[in-house]
N, C-alpha and C positions, 0 to 999 in steps of 0.2 A: 440850655435845655439839652440833655444828653442824646446823643445820636443813636438810635434804636439798631442793634444788630441784626445783620442779614437773616432772614428766616432761612432754615435749611429747606432744599427742595423735597416736597414730598415724592416719595418713591411708590408709585401705584402702578402695578403691572397688570393688565388685562388677563383673563384665562387664556385668550387665545395666544398672546404674547407669550406666556409661559409655556404653553404647550408647543408652539413653533421653537422657541429657544431650547427647551430640553430635548425635543425630539430631533431636530435637524443637527443638534450637537451630539446626539447618541449618549447624552450623560457623561461625557468627557471633557476635561480641560482642552481648550483649542490650541495651546501652545504646542507646536508639532513635535517637539522634544520632549514633551510631557504626556499628555493624552491620558493621564490617570484617570480611573473611574471616580466620580464624584460623589460617591457615597461610601459608607463604611458598613459591612454586612453586619448583620444581628449576630449576636452571641447567646449563649445559654441564659444570660442574665441581662443583657441589654438589648434595647430596640436597634433597628437600622438607622444609621446617622448620615444625613446629607451634609457632605463637607464642600459642596460646590458653591461658588459665589457668582452672583450677578456682577458683571462689569460692565460699567459705561465707556463707550469708546470717546465720544465727547463727554466733559465732566457733567455730573448731575447737578452740581452746584456752581455757584459764582466763584468759589475758591478751589476748586478741585483741579485736578490734571486734565490739559488739552480743554480748555475753557471755550465754550461756544455762546457767547452773550445774546446772540440774536435767535437761539434755537429755544422754541417753546418748551415747557415741562412734558407736555404731551409727547412731543417728538424725541426729548430726551430719555423718556421711560418706553418708548416704542422699540419693537424687535430691532430694526434696523440700527439702532444705536447700543445694541447690547451684545455682551457675549458671554459664555460660561468658562469661567477659570477657577483653578484651585487655588487655594489660600496663598501659596507660595508665588504663584506667576502672577496672581492679581497684586500682590505687594510689590512685585517687581516692574510690572506694567506702569502702575502708578506711581512708583518712585522714580521710574526713568522715563518721564513723559516726553522729553526730547528725542529719545532713540526710539520709544514705542510712540510714534505720531498716530494722528487719526487714519492716515493712509495705510500705514504699516498695520494696524490692528484690523482694518477692513478687509486688507488682504489676507492676513492670517485667518480670519473668521471664515472668508470664502473658501480659502483652501481646507480649511478642516472639514467644513460641510461638503465639500466635494470628495475628501477622502471618505467621509462616512458614506456618502451614496455609492461610492465605488468599492468600498471594501467590506462593509458589513451585509451579510445575506438577508437579514431581516428589513433591509430597505427596497427588497425586489428586485435586485440586479445581481449580476454573477460577481463573484469575487474577483478582484483585479489585483494581483501582486506586483511585485519588483522582479526585475530581470538583476541578478547579481553577477557582479564581475570581480574577481581577484587579480589583482594587478601585483605580481611578486618578482623579486630580483634574484640573487643567488642562493638565498637560504629558504628552507620551508617555512610556510607561513600557516600560523596557528588559526584553525577555522571553527574552533569549538565554540566560541561566544558570538558568531555571527547571526545566528538565528534570533538570539536574545537581544542582540543590538538592533535589530529590525523590528522587534516587538513594539506595539501591537499589530504592525504590519507582517508581510510574510514573503517569502522568496517562491517564484512560481515554479522553479526547478532547480536542480543543483547548480552551483555557481559556476559560470565560465571562467577557468585559469588562463591568465596570460602571463607567461614567463619572460622576463626581458632581462638577461644577466648584464652585468658591469661590464664585461668585455664584450658587448654585442659589436656587430659590425651595424652602425648607427643607422645608415641608409636603409638596409634591411629590416632592422628592428622598426623604423618608421613605418615601412609598408605593411608588416605585420600587425603593428597597433592601428593603422588605419582600416584594414580589413575587419580587424575584431570590433572596432567602433561601427563599420557599416553593417556587420550582421546584427549587432544590438539595435541599430536603428531602422533595420528592414520591415518591410510589412506596413504597418499602420501609420498614421500620421506621427511623424516624430515628435510633436509638441505633446502628444498624448503618452509618450514613453515614460516609464518610470525605471531609472536604473540606479541600483545600490552599488558603490564603489569602494572596495576594501583594499587600499593600496599600501604595500611597502616595497618599493621598487626604485631603481634610480631616477633621479630627478627629471632626467631627460624623458624618460619613459612617462612619467606623471604629467609633465608639461604636454608632451606631445599626444596622449591620450585626450587630456581634456581639450586641446584644439581639434581633434577629429572628431570628438563626441559632440562638440559645438554647444552652445548654450540653449538650444531648442528643447531637448528633453528635460523633464524633472530629474534632477541627479541628487542623491543623498550620498555623503561622503562622510567616511568613517576613518577615526584615528585609532591605531591600536596603541593602548595605555599600558605600557611595561610594568609600572608596579602594580595596576589592578589585574594583569593579564587578561585583560578584556578590550573588545571593541565597542562595547557600549560607553556613549558619552557619561562622564560621572555626573551626578546630580549635585552640581555646584552653581553658586551664584555667578552670574556674569561678571567678569572683571571688567574694570573702566577701560575706555577705548585708548590704546596706547600706541595705536599706529602712526607712524611718522613719515611723512614724504618730503623729501629735499630735492634741490635742483630745478625747480619750477619758476624761479624768478628770473627776471631779464627779459630782453626783447628776443625776437625771432631772429634766428642765426642760420647763416649758409652753411649747415654741416651735412657731411655725407653720410654720417653714422652716428648713432646715440647709443649709450650704454644703460641698461637698466639693471641695477643692483638689488636683490632683495635679501635683507638681514632679519631672519626671524629666529632661527635655530643657532645661528653664527654669524659673524661678521665676514662680509666679502672686503677682502682688505686691499688698498691700493697697491700693495706688492704683488698680491695674486693677480689682480687686474692688468698689471704691466707685465708680468710674466706671460699672460695670454695675448698681449698685444691689442687690448681693448682701447678703445678712444676714451680718454678720461676728461677731455675738454667739455663734452656735451654728454653728463652723466646724471640720472635721476636715481635716487635711493628711495626704497619702500621698506620699511621693517620696523623694529621697535628699539628703544634705547638700549636695552640691556638683553641682546639675544640669548635664547635658552632652548634647550631641547624639550622642556616641559612647559612652554608657553601656551601650547593649543590645549585647552581644556574644556571649551564650551563652542559648539557649532557656530554661534553667533559671532565670535571672534573672526572667523573665516569670511563671514557677511561684511563685517568691517573691512577686513584687509583686502577682499575683493573690490569693494567699492572705492577703496583708495587706489588700488591699481588701476581701475576703468580711468578714474579721474587722471592718474598719471600718464597713461596711455594717450588719453585726449590731449592732455597737455603738451606731450611729445610731439604729437602731430602739429598742433599749433605753433611749438616753439620752433621746431625743425622740420618744415614742411618739405624741404628737399632731400631729406635724408632717405637713402636707398636701401640701408640695413640698419635693423636693431640687434645689439648683441645682448643676451638675457643670461645674468647669472644669478643663481637661486642658491640660498640656504635656508632651507625652512622644512616644515612637516610636509609629507607626501600628500595628503588630502587637499591641503592649501596649493600644492604645485598643480594637481588638477583642475581646481577651481580658477587658478590665473591662465591657465591654458585655454580655458574655454572663453577667457577674455579676448584672445587674440583674434581679431576680425582680419581674414585674409583679403577681404575686398576694400579694406580701408587702410590698412597699415602695410608698411614695407616688410620684406623678407625677415624673419626673425631668427637669428642664429643662437642655437641653446649651447650650453656647455657643461660638461660633467667634471665633477671634481675627484681627483685622486690624490690623497693625502701624502704619499710616498714617491710620487712623481714631479718630474719639472718639465714643462709648466703644470702646475697643479689643476688649473682648468684647462681643458682640452674641448676643442669643437666638437659636437656629437651631431645633432639633427638640426637641418635648416627646415624652417617652416616657411615655405615659399608664398609670396602673395598670390602667385598664379597657381599654386598647387589645389587639387581639389580635395575638399574636406569629406568626412563620411557623409554628411547632409547634402552634399552636392553643391555647396557653394563656392 
């Protein structure tokens, strides 16, 4: 006798569930880099069209993504297991279920509803925008598209501009960067701060700013896309995860120093490391197989790279517990440098020596800023 096919789970939502879902999401896609309105306005000839889709965090059926076999049908179709998405984001979320785990989706839903409560005046609260900072180097920085990049969010005031030239006196530059971070974090609880950063500056400045701003505030990072001449993230599909970490194999070693080399925009070669006198016996590499200046096209690529960096730093502590200094060489996009700087924990890690690259000088990598384990960060840690 043939086995009966599994019946599809009935998707029945109560009126209360639908009102909560659409109301708390303000009729927008919950993915932070999207947040498109989930309806198309009526035309002279056509009615208004609802283009939003109800997505299940844990799968609605037995064969769907993020299956939860012990969850009842009622719980699967309850508000706590639902979120609103546009068609594109819904397809990506369900098509990449390992990256878009239950925990990640619940975090996204919670963050979106918090954004609605804080940002939209019809929710009965004052509008809360972003403090914007422009981190620039030797050249003027195009600020024309910053407002569009933040939309539908907004900046609460004109951006603070922090200039750090390539030929800076790096210890003084570090103090200047720490002061700017301290000003941004002053006042209310740092965990409630929302800071938008638009960086085109020397990598040492970007790494140091991330270190001083800490991982406490909510930070949005933007990449200047030269082909589009825009700070707005392109509407592109998230590429596959291509971040590679090497140097984590082996047993614990009695090393004085560890080298971390980041290869995203270009390769950090053995030759340049030897020129700088970096320790090569204990070396950890984080990057992609074919470094490129156009690699960063989606903010989630930074999330992946930062996660890999955090694992690499933790492994560095485990493998080389007696190291008194880390040497950090970075070839990558400016916003990712800020995000990596946020991962340097002064209470756990040894002093971190940063290096700045100069193509026409020898050595090409030269020491710049020392992020000391005993130094105070802007948050006061």
